[in-house]
C-alpha positions in Angstrom: -40.3 -24.5 23.6 -39.2 -23.1 20.2 -36.6 -20.4 20.1 -37.0 -17.6 17.7 -34.2 -17.3 15.1 -35.4 -14.1 13.5 -32.8 -11.3 13.0 -33.2 -7.9 14.4 -33.6 -4.9 12.1 -30.0 -3.6 12.7 -28.6 -7.0 12.0 -30.5 -7.2 8.7 -29.4 -3.6 7.8 -25.8 -4.5 8.6 -26.0 -7.6 6.5 -27.5 -5.7 3.6 -24.9 -3.0 3.9 -22.1 -5.6 3.8 -23.7 -7.3 0.8 -24.0 -3.9 -1.0 -20.4 -3.0 -0.2 -19.2 -6.4 -1.4 -21.1 -6.0 -4.7 -19.7 -2.5 -5.1 -16.2 -3.8 -4.5 -16.7 -6.7 -7.0 -18.0 -4.4 -9.7 -15.1 -2.0 -9.2 -12.6 -4.8 -9.5 -14.3 -6.1 -12.6 -14.1 -2.6 -14.2 -10.4 -2.4 -13.3 -9.8 -5.8 -15.0 -11.7 -4.6 -18.1 -9.5 -1.5 -18.4 -6.4 -3.6 -18.1 -7.6 -6.0 -20.8 -8.6 -3.1 -23.1 -5.3 -1.4 -22.5 -3.4 -4.5 -23.4 -5.3 -5.0 -26.6 -4.8 -1.4 -27.6 -1.1 -1.6 -26.9 -0.8 -4.7 -29.1 -2.8 -3.1 -31.9 -0.9 0.2 -31.8 2.5 -1.6 -31.7 1.6 -3.7 -34.8 0.1 -0.8 -36.8 2.8 1.7 -36.1 5.5 -0.9 -36.6 4.2 -2.4 -39.8 3.3 0.9 -41.5 6.3 3.0 -40.5 9.0 0.4 -40.6 7.6 -1.9 -43.3 5.6 -0.1 -45.9 6.9 3.4 -46.0 10.5 3.0 -45.0 11.9 3.3 -48.6 9.7 6.2 -49.6 10.6 8.2 -46.4 14.2 8.6 -47.7 13.0 10.7 -50.7 10.2 12.8 -49.4 10.6 15.2 -46.5 6.9 15.4 -45.5 6.5 11.7 -45.5 9.5 11.4 -43.1 7.9 14.1 -40.9 4.5 12.4 -40.8 6.2 9.0 -40.1 8.2 10.4 -37.2 5.0 12.1 -35.9 3.1 8.9 -36.0 5.9 7.1 -34.2 6.0 9.8 -31.5 2.2 9.6 -31.1 2.4 5.8 -30.9 5.0 6.0 -28.2 2.9 8.5 -26.3 -0.1 6.1 -26.6 2.1 3.3 -25.2 3.1 5.5 -22.3 -0.5 6.3 -21.5 -1.3 2.6 -21.7 1.6 1.9 -19.4 0.1 4.2 -16.9 -3.1 2.2 -17.1 -1.4 -1.1 -16.5 1.3 0.1 -14.0 0.3 3.1 -12.0 3.3 4.8 -10.5 1.9 6.5 -7.4 0.1 5.2 -4.3 -3.4 6.5 -5.1 -5.0 5.7 -1.8 -2.9 7.9 0.5 -5.4 10.6 -0.2 -8.2 8.6 1.4 -9.2 10.1 4.7 -10.2 7.2 6.8 -10.8 9.4 9.9 -9.9 7.5 13.1 -10.4 4.2 11.4 -7.1 2.3 10.7 -7.6 -0.5 8.3 -6.4 -3.8 9.5 -5.9 -5.0 5.9 -7.5 -8.3 6.7 -9.6 -8.2 3.5 -6.7 -7.6 1.1 -3.7 -9.1 2.8 -0.3 -7.6 1.9 2.7 -9.0 3.6 4.6 -5.8 2.7 2.4 -3.8 5.1 1.9 -6.4 7.8 4.6 -9.1 8.0 3.0 -10.4 11.2 0.3 -11.9 9.0 2.7 -14.7 8.1 1.5 -16.1 11.4 -1.8 -17.9 10.9 -3.0 -17.5 14.5 -2.3 -13.7 14.4 -4.2 -13.4 11.1 -7.2 -15.3 12.5 -7.1 -13.1 15.6 -7.2 -10.0 13.4 -10.1 -11.4 11.4 -12.1 -11.8 14.6 -11.7 -8.2 15.7 -12.1 -6.6 12.2 -14.9 -4.1 11.6 -15.9 -5.6 8.3 -18.2 -2.8 7.2 -15.4 -0.2 7.5 -12.8 -2.6 6.2 -14.7 -3.3 3.0 -15.8 0.3 2.6 -12.1 1.3 2.8 -11.4 -1.3 0.0 -14.2 0.1 -2.1 -12.6 3.6 -1.8 -9.2 2.2 -2.7 -10.3 0.3 -5.7 -12.4 3.3 -6.8 -9.3 5.5 -6.8 -7.5 2.9 -8.9 -10.5 2.6 -11.3 -10.7 6.4 -11.8 -6.9 6.6 -12.4 -7.1 3.8 -15.0 -10.1 5.4 -16.6 -8.3 8.8 -17.0 -5.2 7.3 -18.5 -7.1 4.9 -20.8 -9.0 7.8 -22.3 -5.8 9.7 -22.8 -4.4 6.6 -24.5 -7.5 6.3 -26.7 -7.1 10.0 -27.8 -3.4 9.5 -28.6 -4.3 6.3 -30.5 -6.8 8.2 -32.5 -4.2 10.9 -33.4 -1.7 8.2 -34.2 -4.2 6.4 -36.6 -5.1 9.7 -38.2 -1.4 10.5 -38.8 -0.9 7.0 -40.2 -3.9 7.5 -42.5 -2.4 10.8 -43.8 0.9 9.0 -44.2 -0.7 6.2 -46.3 -2.6 8.7 -48.5 0.6 10.7 -49.0 2.6 7.5 -49.9 -0.2 6.5 -52.2 -0.2 9.9 -53.9 3.5 10.4 -54.1 4.7 6.8 -54.1 
């Protein structure tokens, strides 16, 4: 007698749901990594541009012309503001997922293990027991919400940083034209 190994409709639906949640989590994590990489590159470029232009090329001319000094200080201030915004992309200061309403579900944190939250997970047997009783659909959905909060925070601060970088570059361009005209 041959036993049937077909899955039932709810099993297939749960499997599909878990696969979709996992893909959503993976895509969100990739987006977060992309924002981090872009922010690092922007920070390096802005540091080099502001440093070379303000402290290398126009340092001597700034002593003689008041407006050039003002524009130079403005571009330095905007550059520092840009670096602050980039810093908020790379190192968020607040716990963004305290605002997530998980209802009666309490995440077991078996997907993303943090020994800060659950020091009992240093025991392998306890961790394996928690894995066996984890509601994986809810656990992964909670992780998707957490990473989405982080992604949105990084998106907001990255765009602020880009706007500040644009203003910085415009002020440096004005500075260079002014130096070329009066220098």
